[in-house]
Every structure is written in structure tokens, then in C-alpha cells.
N, C-alpha and C positions, 0 to 999 in steps of 0.2 A: 504494500500500500504506500508507494512513493509517487508523488506527483512531481515530474521533472520541471526544470526551468522552461519558461516560454510557453507553457500550456494555458495557464490561467491569466485573465486580464489583471491589470495593475490593481484595480480596486479590491479584488478578492485576495490578491497577494498581500497587500498592505493590511487588509482586514485580518488575515491569518496571523500576521506578525503582531497586530494589536491584541488579539485574543490570547495568543501564546504568551506575550509579555505580561498581560494581566494575570493569567493563570499561574505563570511562573512566580510572579511577585507574591501572590497569595500563598503559594506553596512554601516559598522561602521564608515568609513571615511566620507561617505555622511551624516550620522547622526551627526557626530561631527562638520561638516561644517555648520549645521543649526544654526540660531540665538539663539535658546534655545533647545538644544538636549533633555533636560529632559521633555519638554512639551508633547512629544508623549508617554512617559512611561506609564501613566495611561491607555490610550487606548491600548497600546501594551500588558500590563498586562492582561487586560480584554479579549482581543482576544486570548492571549496565553492560558488562562484558558478555553475559548470556544473550541479552537483547541484540547486541552488535553482531554476535556470531550467528544468531538465528536467521538473520536476513540472507545468509549465505547458503542456507539449506533450502533448496528448491524442490518442490514436490510436484511431479507432473499430474495435472488433473485436466484431461482433455475437455475443451479445445485449448487450454492454456496451462500455465503452471503457477503455483502459489508458493509463498515462503512463510515460515512461522512469523507471527507478529507479537504474540505474548502480552497484549495490553492488560488482559485480565490477571495474569500472573504477576506482572509488574505492579499493578495497583494493589493486589492482595498481599504481596510480600513487602512492598516499600511504603505504602501509604502516601504521605505528602512528598516523599522523596521521588515518587514515580515519574512525575512530569519532568523535573530537572534531569533525571537519569535518562529518560527517553530523548530529551533534547540533545544531550551530550552524545548518546548513541547515534542519533540521526545525523549529527554533524560529522562524526567520524565516517559514517557510511557514505555520506555525500562527498567528502573530501577524498577518501581513500579508494572508493569503488565506483563513484558516480551514481550511486543509488539515490534517486530523488534529485534535489537541487539545493543550491544555497539561497536563492531568492524565495523558494517555496518552503524553506525550512520551517517557518512559522506555521504554515498551513499543515504540513505533515506532522508537526508536533501536536497540533490540535486534533488531527485525525486519530492519532494513537494515544495522546495524553488525556484527552477528555474521557474516553472510555475507561482508561486506567484509573482516573480519579473516581469515576462512578463505581467502578468495581471495588475500590477501596471503601467507598461509602456503604456498599451492600455488605461486604464481608465484615464490617464492624458489628453487625448483628449476629455473627456466627457464634460468638461466645454465649449468646442468650438461648441458643438452641440446645435442647437436651437430647433429642433423638438423633442418632448417627445418620439415619436415612435422610432426615430433613436437612442436615448439614451438608450431606453429599449432594443433594439436589440443588441447594443454594450455591455450592461451589461450582457445580457444572453450569448452572445458569449464569453465574458470574463470568466464567471463562468464555462460554459460547456467546453470551450476550455482548461482551466487550468486543469480540471479533466482528459480530454482525453490525454493531453500531459503527465501528471503524469502517467497515465496507460501505455502509449506508452513507456516511459522511464523505468518503472518497468518491462514490458514484454521484452524489448530489453536487459536489463541488465541480467535478468534471462536466456534468451536464449543464450546470449553470454557467460555466466558462467556455462553452463550445464556440469557436469562431464561426462567424456567419457564413463563410465560404465553404465550410465542410457540409457533407451530406448528413443532416441531423439524424435521419432514420437509421443509417448505417452505423453512426457513432453510438446511438442509443443501444442498438442491438449488440454491438461489441462490448460496451460497458456493462450491459445486463448479463452477457455471457461470462464476463470476468467476475462479476459479483457472485453469480451462481456457483462459479468454480470454487468459491471460498466456503461454501456450506460444509463440505467434509472437514475443512480446516477448523471451522467453528466447533464442530462436534469433537474433534481431536483435542483442541485446546481446552474445551470444557471438561473433558475427562482428565486432562493433566492438572488443571486447577483443582478439581474435586479431589484427586488423589493426593496432591501436595498439601492442601488444607486439611484433609482428613488425617494425614500422617502427623502434621504439626499439632492438630487439635488433640491427638492422643499422646504425643510425646513431649511437645514443647509449646503449649498454648500461649505462653507469653510472647512468642515471636509474632503471633497474629495480633495480639493486643497492643504491644509496644511499637507503634508505627507513627 
């Protein structure tokens, strides 16, 4: 889910930067308000590296291919650190491998960062659930829903920014096919998040709470 340079009009690009800057400021303020803001840095560094490497794993899903996105896992594991971590990972992906773009960095950060923050908000209720099955369902819905939201944002922004000279019907069909190709990925990431949160809930629940 990377939008490259030169695809979106200037207004959407600047709007993406504005939203990303605002969300990042909120996250940094929440992190700074924690008793020890640096306590979460090792985990954030580890998850940033995982997020960076995940984009290199491409899975063929005809008629396209998809790569791991991990917004649900990032939000569930990092909380307020998720968006800054995603922004750093996207920057390295754009600079080192040309995934996405530098001018669209703000837009891409919103596409993945907003679902991550929403996933964080949902998983905060995990500790209140007593039944293991309910917690597993919540974890799956968090992981799968974050991917689906990211895909929806990606498709909406591309459709909104289509140049007038392109065949709108053909472009819509291509974007729809690409979005549908991510359905298996959403299911897979939902299962990953459910498994990770289920394991932490049993063995180290404070890792979920202290974010």
C-alpha cells in the first residue's frame, strides 16, 4: 500500500502531510506524557524493523501481488509509538527501495498509521475480556480490520486523485482488483494479530497494557 510520487494532485499530497503531522504530534505528546517515554523505544525499534522488512515479502495473489502491511500488529504492540514507527519505516522504504515516494510520505503514513492507531484503541479493551474466545475474535478483527481500512483509504485516495486524461473505468477496475487481492492478506494478518495477542495475554499481559 504505497502511493508513489506524481500520482496524487498537490492538494491531496499536502493534505496527507497535514494529517500525518497532526497525528504524529498527538502521538509524540502522548508518549512524552508517559512516566518513562524511553521505555517503549526498544520494542518500537524492533517493530519498526519488522515493518520495514515486511514490505519486502511479496505474496502472489492473482491478478496481482501483495506484501505484508502489519498496521494492526503495529498498533496492538506499540500503541502511541505506532505512527512514528510507521513513518520512520516508510521513509527508509522510500529512500532505500523506492517503495512509495517522498512527496507522498504523509499520505502513506496516514494510510497505514490511522488504522494502526484505531487498532490500538480497540485492543485497549482486550484486558477487560474474560473469555479467551472473545479475545481471539477481537484480535482477529483488529488485524483484519486494520488491513481492510488501509486498503479502503488507499483505493479512495487513488480514485479521488485520478487524472482527467486517464480512462476512469479502466482505472477503477484495476484499483478494485488490487483491493480485492488484499482480502487473503487481511485474513492472514488477522490471524497473526489474534495469535500474538492471545500469547501475550496468557504470558505477559503487561506488554499489551503498557503502551
